[in-house]
PLY file of the C-alpha trace (Angstrom):
ply
format ascii 1.0
element vertex 250
property float x
property float y
property float z
element edge 249
property int vertex1
property int vertex2
end_header
-57.52 -88.08 145.35
-54.71 -87.77 142.81
-52.94 -84.46 142.41
-52.85 -81.55 144.83
-55.65 -80.57 147.20
-54.22 -77.10 147.75
-54.85 -74.07 145.52
-53.34 -70.62 145.27
-54.70 -67.52 143.54
-52.34 -64.58 143.11
-53.57 -61.42 141.37
-51.19 -58.95 139.76
-52.60 -55.45 139.26
-50.65 -52.88 137.22
-51.16 -49.11 137.09
-54.14 -48.76 139.39
-55.05 -45.47 141.05
-56.53 -44.76 144.45
-60.04 -43.47 143.83
-60.73 -41.69 147.10
-59.40 -41.03 150.57
-58.28 -44.27 152.21
-59.70 -45.34 155.59
-57.39 -46.37 158.44
-58.66 -48.61 161.26
-56.30 -48.53 164.28
-55.13 -51.67 166.05
-57.54 -52.86 168.74
-58.74 -56.01 170.47
-61.89 -58.01 169.88
-63.13 -60.19 172.73
-59.63 -60.15 174.22
-57.82 -61.02 170.97
-55.54 -58.52 169.27
-56.51 -57.26 165.81
-53.78 -55.40 163.92
-54.25 -52.06 162.21
-55.51 -52.05 158.64
-56.16 -49.64 155.82
-58.91 -49.97 153.23
-58.80 -48.14 149.93
-60.82 -48.10 146.76
-58.74 -48.56 143.61
-59.74 -48.06 140.00
-58.14 -49.19 136.78
-58.90 -48.49 133.14
-58.74 -51.68 131.08
-58.12 -51.34 127.36
-60.65 -53.30 125.30
-63.42 -52.78 122.72
-66.16 -51.91 125.19
-67.55 -48.40 125.63
-66.96 -47.50 121.96
-63.35 -48.60 122.16
-62.55 -46.55 125.24
-62.27 -49.65 127.40
-63.81 -50.25 130.79
-63.21 -48.88 134.26
-63.12 -51.38 137.11
-63.12 -50.73 140.84
-61.92 -52.92 143.68
-61.62 -52.76 147.45
-58.08 -53.35 148.67
-56.92 -53.94 152.24
-53.47 -53.88 153.86
-52.59 -54.90 157.42
-49.96 -54.36 160.11
-47.02 -52.01 159.44
-47.85 -51.92 155.73
-51.12 -50.21 156.65
-49.11 -47.44 158.33
-46.86 -47.05 155.28
-49.85 -46.75 152.96
-51.61 -44.26 155.23
-48.61 -41.95 154.91
-48.23 -42.50 151.16
-51.54 -43.21 149.40
-52.93 -39.83 148.47
-56.03 -39.64 146.29
-55.13 -40.55 142.71
-51.81 -42.16 143.69
-50.65 -44.67 141.09
-49.49 -48.11 142.17
-49.02 -51.69 141.07
-49.43 -54.59 143.47
-49.49 -58.30 144.05
-52.80 -59.13 145.71
-54.30 -62.04 147.62
-57.96 -62.64 146.83
-60.59 -63.31 149.49
-64.24 -64.25 149.03
-66.88 -63.89 151.73
-70.60 -63.53 152.30
-71.56 -59.88 152.61
-74.71 -57.83 153.03
-76.49 -56.45 149.96
-77.06 -52.68 150.13
-79.47 -50.42 148.25
-78.27 -46.98 147.20
-81.20 -44.51 146.94
-81.39 -42.38 143.80
-81.26 -39.20 145.89
-77.68 -40.00 146.87
-78.44 -40.65 150.53
-76.66 -43.33 152.52
-77.00 -46.90 151.28
-79.20 -49.15 153.42
-79.02 -52.93 153.90
-81.57 -55.05 152.06
-83.75 -57.48 154.03
-86.17 -60.14 152.81
-89.41 -61.11 154.53
-89.62 -64.86 155.19
-91.86 -67.12 157.26
-89.25 -66.88 160.00
-89.18 -63.08 159.85
-86.83 -60.58 158.26
-83.63 -62.09 156.90
-80.62 -60.12 155.70
-79.92 -60.54 151.99
-76.32 -61.61 151.37
-74.21 -62.29 148.31
-70.72 -63.56 147.66
-68.24 -60.70 147.53
-64.59 -60.44 146.63
-61.87 -58.34 148.22
-58.13 -58.13 147.81
-55.26 -57.93 150.30
-51.95 -56.34 149.36
-48.97 -58.70 149.44
-46.45 -56.40 147.72
-46.81 -52.89 146.34
-44.90 -50.74 143.87
-45.54 -47.00 144.19
-45.91 -44.79 141.12
-46.80 -41.19 140.35
-48.97 -38.86 142.41
-52.02 -37.14 140.97
-51.39 -33.68 139.56
-54.31 -32.21 141.53
-52.76 -33.41 144.80
-49.38 -31.94 143.92
-50.98 -28.64 142.91
-53.08 -28.47 146.08
-50.08 -29.13 148.33
-48.04 -26.44 146.58
-50.64 -23.71 146.08
-53.21 -24.19 148.84
-51.73 -26.17 151.71
-48.17 -24.86 151.27
-46.83 -28.25 152.37
-44.75 -28.95 149.25
-42.09 -26.66 147.72
-42.73 -25.61 144.12
-39.33 -27.03 143.08
-39.76 -30.25 145.07
-38.85 -32.42 142.05
-35.85 -30.42 140.81
-32.79 -32.37 141.94
-30.27 -30.24 143.84
-32.66 -27.34 144.41
-33.44 -25.99 147.89
-37.02 -27.16 147.47
-35.92 -30.69 146.66
-33.73 -30.82 149.76
-36.58 -29.48 151.87
-38.99 -32.00 150.35
-36.76 -34.92 151.30
-36.77 -33.66 154.89
-40.57 -33.30 154.81
-40.90 -36.90 153.61
-38.49 -38.09 156.29
-40.53 -36.36 158.99
-43.82 -37.65 157.55
-42.57 -41.24 157.51
-41.55 -40.98 161.16
-45.08 -40.09 162.32
-46.85 -42.88 164.20
-50.57 -43.18 164.78
-51.72 -42.01 168.19
-55.21 -42.45 169.59
-57.50 -39.54 168.87
-56.11 -38.68 165.44
-58.83 -37.87 162.92
-56.37 -38.18 160.07
-53.22 -40.27 159.76
-51.10 -39.29 156.79
-53.49 -39.09 153.86
-56.02 -41.49 155.41
-59.08 -40.67 157.46
-59.21 -42.55 160.77
-62.19 -44.61 161.90
-62.01 -45.99 165.43
-63.44 -49.49 165.70
-66.34 -49.58 168.16
-68.88 -52.09 169.38
-69.33 -55.00 171.80
-66.09 -56.70 172.81
-63.86 -53.95 171.38
-60.95 -52.88 173.57
-57.39 -51.62 173.47
-54.65 -53.42 171.59
-52.28 -55.13 174.05
-48.64 -54.74 173.03
-46.49 -57.91 172.98
-49.52 -60.11 173.50
-48.93 -63.53 171.94
-52.36 -65.11 172.21
-53.81 -63.94 168.89
-51.28 -62.91 166.24
-52.49 -60.54 163.55
-51.80 -63.08 160.83
-54.56 -65.25 162.23
-56.98 -62.37 161.85
-55.89 -61.49 158.33
-56.78 -64.89 157.00
-60.41 -64.91 158.10
-63.22 -64.04 155.74
-65.05 -62.27 158.57
-62.14 -59.90 159.14
-61.86 -59.07 155.47
-65.60 -58.54 155.24
-65.49 -56.11 158.16
-62.61 -54.25 156.57
-64.32 -53.55 153.27
-68.01 -53.43 154.15
-68.23 -49.65 154.45
-66.29 -48.68 151.33
-68.65 -47.38 148.58
-67.56 -47.38 144.92
-66.67 -43.84 143.79
-67.15 -42.32 140.37
-64.56 -43.67 137.89
-61.82 -41.42 136.51
-62.40 -39.79 133.16
-59.13 -40.91 131.63
-56.82 -43.85 132.00
-53.81 -43.14 134.24
-50.51 -42.80 132.44
-47.69 -45.11 133.60
-44.94 -43.52 135.66
-41.58 -44.67 137.01
-41.87 -46.66 140.20
-40.26 -45.37 143.36
-40.45 -48.13 145.96
-41.28 -51.77 146.51
-42.78 -52.71 149.86
-43.90 -56.08 151.13
-46.49 -56.79 153.80
-45.04 -57.00 157.31
0 1
1 2
2 3
3 4
4 5
5 6
6 7
7 8
8 9
9 10
10 11
11 12
12 13
13 14
14 15
15 16
16 17
17 18
18 19
19 20
20 21
21 22
22 23
23 24
24 25
25 26
26 27
27 28
28 29
29 30
30 31
31 32
32 33
33 34
34 35
35 36
36 37
37 38
38 39
39 40
40 41
41 42
42 43
43 44
44 45
45 46
46 47
47 48
48 49
49 50
50 51
51 52
52 53
53 54
54 55
55 56
56 57
57 58
58 59
59 60
60 61
61 62
62 63
63 64
64 65
65 66
66 67
67 68
68 69
69 70
70 71
71 72
72 73
73 74
74 75
75 76
76 77
77 78
78 79
79 80
80 81
81 82
82 83
83 84
84 85
85 86
86 87
87 88
88 89
89 90
90 91
91 92
92 93
93 94
94 95
95 96
96 97
97 98
98 99
99 100
100 101
101 102
102 103
103 104
104 105
105 106
106 107
107 108
108 109
109 110
110 111
111 112
112 113
113 114
114 115
115 116
116 117
117 118
118 119
119 120
120 121
121 122
122 123
123 124
124 125
125 126
126 127
127 128
128 129
129 130
130 131
131 132
132 133
133 134
134 135
135 136
136 137
137 138
138 139
139 140
140 141
141 142
142 143
143 144
144 145
145 146
146 147
147 148
148 149
149 150
150 151
151 152
152 153
153 154
154 155
155 156
156 157
157 158
158 159
159 160
160 161
161 162
162 163
163 164
164 165
165 166
166 167
167 168
168 169
169 170
170 171
171 172
172 173
173 174
174 175
175 176
176 177
177 178
178 179
179 180
180 181
181 182
182 183
183 184
184 185
185 186
186 187
187 188
188 189
189 190
190 191
191 192
192 193
193 194
194 195
195 196
196 197
197 198
198 199
199 200
200 201
201 202
202 203
203 204
204 205
205 206
206 207
207 208
208 209
209 210
210 211
211 212
212 213
213 214
214 215
215 216
216 217
217 218
218 219
219 220
220 221
221 222
222 223
223 224
224 225
225 226
226 227
227 228
228 229
229 230
230 231
231 232
232 233
233 234
234 235
235 236
236 237
237 238
238 239
239 240
240 241
241 242
242 243
243 244
244 245
245 246
246 247
247 248
248 249
């Protein structure tokens, strides 16, 4: 066959916002093979076009990050956090779920066949972060940390002020925190321990199954995003803000 038989799809997303609390899955092993830590978040973006009476459309997407980048995002990605990213797209077969009108938990859809009940599946798409550029935090998060949680000085963003100096020390301490087993929350992310048949502890320095081999599988991506429901979209499009850091996957 003439030409190339290899393809590449790179997605660039600009000025997205995290829509909800991210979910952190600690490193573990599956059937004796190491699986690195990952974080799954729901992102939303407001796209300017003529739809919705000229207000544009709101899109949502599941985004996953692995390895040390997952730890960085757990410490940094508060609800409503703005970011831009280069993403790798994955497609996979995933279960179809039905969400009852009463708001109760979604349930998987099955179809009766001559061979019995068969799970209904469809092709789904997810995205893995390759590089990320952090932007502004949501005002409600800043206000909550100042007024309610008392974890952020009121003058945190006034250069040279005592609060700014204290805030830099708070960030330094936050970035030094490592996940330890039993945590219910890691940074801004809620923690979900992976359970089930064949699940065991992550073995440090084990060479048999590098995390990169896991990242590339459709099954791993499907498992990472399967439990993330789409939240309600934001009422207004996020305003662009100066970027503060560029981080690549590790």
